[in-house]
N, C-alpha and C positions, 0 to 999 in steps of 0.2 A: 443448503441454500440458495434458492434458483438468483439468479442477477435482479433481476422484476422486486423481487419482495428485499434487495440488500437495499437498494436505493430507494428503496418508499423511507428508509430506516429513516430515522434524522441522524447526526455528525455523534455524539455520545453514545448512540445506541449499534453504531455502524464500530466504531472505535470498541467496544465491548465484546462485540462478534469478532474483529478483530486477537484482539489480545488474548481470547478464550479460542476460537478457531480456528486460526489462522496464522497461517510458519509464516515469519517470516526471513523473505531469502535475498532480499539485499537493498544497497540502501548508496544516495547519493546526492550531492549538491547540486542543487541547477541555481542562480542567483545568489538571491540571501535566502534558502530556502533547502532545507533536510526533506531529503522526499527517501521512501519504503517502501519497497512492494512486497505485498504479502504472497500466496500460495490462500485461494479461499474457495473451497468446496471446488477446487477444478480453472479457476477461473482467475485474477490475478488481479490487485489491488490495491494504490497507489494512499499513500498517505503524505502530506505535505504537513512541515512544521518551518517557521520559521527559527533560525539559527540564532542561538543565545535564548530563546525561550520557551515554555514547559508547556507548550500550546497547541495544542491538532490544531492546521486553520480549513484542513480540506480535507475526502477522500475521496475516490470515486476509483469506479470501474473502470480498469485500462481498456481500451476499445481500438489504442489504433497500435503496430508492431515498433513504431517508432519508439515508442516508449519505452515498448521491453528495450529494443536491444540500447535504449540507454543505459541500464543497467550491464550490459556484458561488460562481462571482468569484474564484474562487483559481488556476481552471486557468491555465496557461501558452499560450495562441492560438497564441501564432508560434513552438511549439515542436510543434503538432500535425500 
């Protein structure tokens, strides 16, 4: 799926697409959120979930190197 197509999906559809076809490669904490980085069809997607609440608040394509850099040291290399 191309980036433009993914961005047009609703939040629920983005989540299902990542669960079915994405590969979670790292996680981190930022403020009151737990963030997950996915590899999805050759680009990165970030999922934000409030800590302690089973709710996805935000899912977006990563378009800045600084975001990916914030996951350095958290990558699960054995799964790549």
